[in-house]
C-alpha positions, 0 to 999 in steps of 0.5 A: 500499500502506498499513500499519495506522493509517498514514492517521488518521480525517482522512486524513493519512499518518504512521507515528506512528498506527501505533504508536498503534494497533499498539504496532509503531514503524516507518519507511518505507524504499524497496524489494523486498518479498521477505521470508523468516522469521529466527526460531523456527518461522518460519525459512526460510518464505517470508513473500511470493510473489506479490509477491517482485519488488514494488519500492515507495517506501514499504515498512514497515521494523519497529523491533526496539525491545521486540519480536523479528523474526521476518522480513526483506527478502531484498534488504538485511535490514531488518525486515518482520516482528516479534512481542511476547509478554507472558503468553502474549499474542503480537501480530504485526506483518507490513510483507510483503504477499501473506503465504503460508499458511508464515507464518500457520501459523507464526503458528499454531504460535508462539501454540499454536493447535490446527492440524487438519492437518500441512500447509496444507490446507483444514479444514471443519466444521458440527455434523455434518460435517468435510471436509479438502482440499488442492490438494495431493493426497497424504499428510495426517496429520489431528490430532484434539483432545480431545473429537472423534469422527469417522466416514467418511460410512458410520457406521465409528468412526475416533477417539474420543481425541486422536489422529492419522489418516493420510489419503491424499487422491491421489484427489480431494484432499478427504475427508467426515467425520461430527462429534460433538464430545462436549464439546459434547454434554455441555455441552448435557445438563447444561444441558437438566438446569440448567434443570430 
């Protein structure tokens, strides 16, 4: 396992390169990698699942200087993950390998990124269609941002403004919609008139 920047361009190992590249200072300490969130939306989130029992000779421990510790190693409480914030910009250092969906959802929530679903799901779209898929069947709430119109594939308009849409994915675990981005549509129309 290596940390970002740990190996320089000449193949030399030095944790100082990590700080130069990422702005986070780390040291390498032996120990187990199982890790849990400790701050804000990260609290009690499992940050590692697949490698919980992995015991490493070199495991990154983050310095708390100038940053907020957001996760610690279960075995000894040393810092595994950290965050820096400046002028609304967030930077994250994740020392745990095999990061979980919960970790990334907490990162997106902290950075105020729009999340389409209220629980882990794969939401994909192109210019015409939007699909929602989850491996865990059941109820899911879709959060629809401003300017987005979605319709069932048989043409029923469901939402034209910012809102939530409850879905029941018990049957197949997937649902398809026709998708229109009204903001993009009006932007294209304005662009056509500007060219004339």
